C-alpha positions as CSV (number, residue, x, y, z in Angstrom):
1,M,0.0,0.0,0.0
2,E,1.3,3.5,-0.9
3,W,0.9,6.5,1.3
4,G,0.8,10.2,0.4
5,L,-0.1,12.1,-2.7
6,R,0.6,10.9,-6.2
7,P,3.6,12.6,-8.0
8,K,1.3,14.2,-10.5
9,V,-0.8,15.8,-7.7
10,V,2.4,17.1,-6.0
11,H,3.6,18.6,-9.3
12,W,0.3,20.2,-9.9
13,L,0.1,21.7,-6.4
14,Y,3.7,23.0,-6.7
15,V,3.1,24.7,-10.1
16,T,-0.3,26.1,-9.3
17,I,0.1,27.1,-5.7
18,V,3.7,27.5,-4.7
19,H,5.0,29.1,-7.9
20,P,2.4,31.9,-7.9
21,T,2.7,32.4,-4.1
22,I,6.5,32.8,-4.4
23,S,6.4,35.0,-7.5
24,F,3.7,37.3,-6.1
25,A,4.9,40.9,-6.3
26,S,8.1,39.8,-7.9
27,L,8.5,43.1,-9.6
28,V,9.1,44.7,-6.2
29,W,11.5,42.1,-4.8
30,W,13.2,40.8,-7.9
31,P,16.4,42.8,-7.5
32,G,16.9,41.0,-4.2
33,C,16.4,37.7,-6.0
34,Q,19.8,38.1,-7.7
35,T,21.8,37.6,-4.5
36,A,23.4,34.3,-3.8
37,S,21.5,33.8,-0.5
38,T,18.1,34.3,-2.0
39,T,19.0,32.1,-5.0
40,N,20.0,29.3,-2.5
41,K,16.8,29.6,-0.6
42,L,14.7,29.4,-3.8
43,S,16.8,26.4,-4.9
44,K,16.0,24.7,-1.5
45,V,12.3,25.2,-2.0
46,Q,12.5,23.8,-5.5
47,R,14.6,20.8,-4.3
48,L,12.0,19.9,-1.7
49,A,9.3,19.9,-4.4
50,C,11.4,17.8,-6.7
51,L,12.1,15.2,-4.0
52,A,8.4,15.0,-3.3
53,I,7.5,14.7,-6.9
54,T,10.1,12.1,-7.9
55,G,10.5,10.2,-4.7
56,A,14.2,10.3,-5.3
57,F,16.9,9.8,-2.7
58,R,18.2,12.9,-0.9
59,T,21.5,12.6,-2.6
60,T,20.1,13.0,-6.1
61,P,21.4,16.2,-7.7
62,T,18.8,19.0,-7.9
63,G,19.6,19.8,-11.5
64,G,18.9,16.3,-12.6
65,M,15.5,16.2,-10.8
66,E,14.5,19.6,-12.2
67,T,15.3,18.3,-15.7
68,L,13.3,15.1,-15.2
69,V,10.3,16.9,-13.8
70,G,10.5,19.8,-16.3
71,L,10.8,22.6,-13.8
72,P,12.7,25.8,-14.7
73,L,14.9,27.4,-12.1
74,L,12.8,29.3,-9.7
75,D,14.8,32.5,-9.8
76,L,14.4,32.5,-13.6
77,V,10.6,32.1,-13.2
78,I,10.6,35.0,-10.8
79,Q,12.7,37.1,-13.2
80,G,10.3,36.3,-16.1
81,E,7.2,37.2,-14.0
82,A,8.9,40.5,-13.0
83,R,9.7,41.3,-16.7
84,S,6.2,40.4,-17.8
85,V,4.6,42.7,-15.2
86,A,7.1,45.5,-16.0
87,H,6.3,45.3,-19.7
88,R,2.5,45.3,-19.0
89,L,2.9,48.4,-16.8
90,W,5.1,50.1,-19.4
91,S,2.6,49.4,-22.2
92,L,-0.2,50.9,-20.1
93,G,1.9,53.9,-19.2
94,N,2.0,53.1,-15.5
95,L,5.7,52.5,-15.2
96,S,6.1,55.8,-13.3
97,Y,5.2,53.9,-10.1
98,L,8.6,52.2,-10.3
99,H,10.6,55.4,-10.7
100,P,9.0,58.2,-8.6
101,Q,10.4,61.6,-9.3
């Protein structure tokens, strides 16, 4: 008998709940995402998700699990979200909120 959620369900929960939660307001905190400490923290979150999805041993390399599961690096997801929001604000003419004068 198997216990716990199926890997597909864990993957779905991670992509639909955790990714949007972490990338919320990414336009504001994205510059801080470029530091090594923040990148390491984001990598740890993604690693836990990959371990839960794959059921791999804890010694499995994170990059390999991310490739198998098809998850992009979390800091790149946040950067993409921030760029998307910045472009949307720029196209609407509301980018002045980012650079008050």
